C-alpha positions as CSV (number, residue, x, y, z in Angstrom):
1,M,0.0,0.1,0.0
2,M,1.1,3.5,-1.0
3,T,1.7,6.0,1.9
4,I,0.3,9.5,1.6
5,F,3.7,11.0,1.4
6,P,4.7,10.1,-2.6
7,L,1.0,11.2,-3.5
8,A,1.5,14.2,-1.7
9,V,5.3,15.4,-3.4
10,A,3.4,14.4,-6.6
11,F,0.7,16.3,-6.2
12,V,3.2,19.3,-5.4
13,C,5.1,18.6,-8.3
14,G,2.4,19.0,-10.3
15,M,1.3,22.2,-8.8
16,V,4.5,23.6,-9.5
17,L,4.3,22.3,-13.0
18,G,1.2,24.0,-13.5
19,A,2.2,27.2,-12.2
20,V,5.6,27.2,-14.6
21,Y,2.8,26.5,-17.5
22,F,0.4,29.0,-16.7
23,F,3.2,32.0,-15.8
24,S,4.6,31.0,-19.2
25,L,1.1,31.4,-20.9
26,W,0.5,34.5,-19.0
27,R,4.2,36.1,-20.2
28,A,3.5,34.8,-23.7
29,T,0.2,36.7,-23.5
30,K,1.6,39.8,-22.3
31,T,4.7,39.8,-24.6
32,I,2.8,39.3,-28.0
33,I,0.9,42.3,-27.6
34,N,4.0,44.5,-28.6
35,S,4.9,42.1,-31.0
36,Q,4.8,42.5,-34.9
37,S,4.3,38.8,-35.5
38,L,1.7,37.8,-33.0
39,G,0.3,34.4,-34.2
40,V,4.1,32.9,-34.7
41,T,5.4,34.3,-31.5
42,F,2.3,32.8,-29.9
43,L,2.3,29.5,-31.5
44,F,5.9,29.2,-30.8
45,S,5.7,29.6,-27.3
46,R,2.4,27.5,-26.8
47,I,4.1,24.5,-28.7
48,L,7.5,25.1,-26.5
49,S,5.3,24.9,-23.3
50,L,3.2,22.0,-24.4
51,F,6.5,19.7,-25.6
52,V,8.1,20.9,-21.8
53,L,4.7,19.7,-20.6
54,L,4.2,16.4,-22.0
55,G,7.9,15.8,-21.8
56,V,8.1,15.9,-18.0
57,F,4.8,13.4,-17.8
58,V,6.3,11.4,-20.0
59,L,10.0,11.1,-18.5
60,A,7.9,10.7,-14.8
61,L,5.8,7.8,-16.1
62,A,9.0,6.3,-17.8
63,S,10.9,6.5,-14.8
64,G,8.5,4.2,-12.9
65,V,6.3,6.5,-11.1
66,S,3.0,4.9,-10.2
67,A,-0.3,5.8,-11.7
68,S,-1.7,7.1,-8.5
69,A,1.5,9.3,-8.3
70,A,0.7,10.3,-12.2
71,V,-3.0,10.9,-11.0
72,A,-1.8,13.0,-8.1
73,A,0.6,15.3,-10.2
74,L,-2.4,15.7,-12.6
75,L,-4.7,16.9,-10.1
76,G,-2.0,19.1,-8.5
77,F,-1.5,20.9,-12.1
78,F,-5.3,21.0,-12.6
79,S,-5.9,22.4,-9.3
80,I,-3.3,25.4,-10.4
81,R,-5.5,25.4,-13.9
82,L,-8.5,26.3,-11.5
83,A,-6.6,28.6,-9.6
84,A,-5.3,30.7,-12.4
85,T,-8.4,30.7,-14.3
86,R,-10.6,32.2,-11.1
87,W,-7.4,34.6,-10.8
88,A,-7.6,35.8,-14.4
89,R,-11.6,36.0,-14.3
90,S,-11.5,38.1,-11.0
91,N,-8.2,40.4,-12.0
92,K,-10.0,41.9,-15.4
93,T,-8.1,45.0,-16.4
94,D,-7.4,46.3,-19.7
95,S,-3.9,45.7,-19.5
96,L,-4.0,42.9,-22.0
97,T,-6.5,45.4,-24.4
98,V,-4.8,46.9,-27.4
99,S,-6.1,50.3,-28.2
100,P,-6.1,51.4,-31.7
101,K,-3.5,53.6,-32.6
102,P,-4.1,56.6,-35.2
103,E,-2.3,55.4,-38.4
104,D,-0.9,58.7,-39.3
105,G,-1.8,61.1,-36.2
106,H,-4.5,62.4,-38.2
107,A,-8.5,62.1,-36.5
108,H,-10.6,60.6,-39.3
């Protein structure tokens, strides 16, 4: 029978991985606002983050992590996802809104 400690460690590792993933998503979103190639920058950052995320889980499973520890890590990841989503909804500001700029300084 598995003790609670390895599951708690897996849960915390999932939380850390989730925090890193969603922080990188937040930074990428804020960065692309000032970028000239919005789609390419965002797509590249999301693909890179996805590969890192999947790579960590594949390495964990390949190293012999039990299925219950993998589920605990996923629960930790999803708990951070839930927290990040709630935080983003409660902190809606116009900081991510791009205001239209006059093309040549003339009002139309």
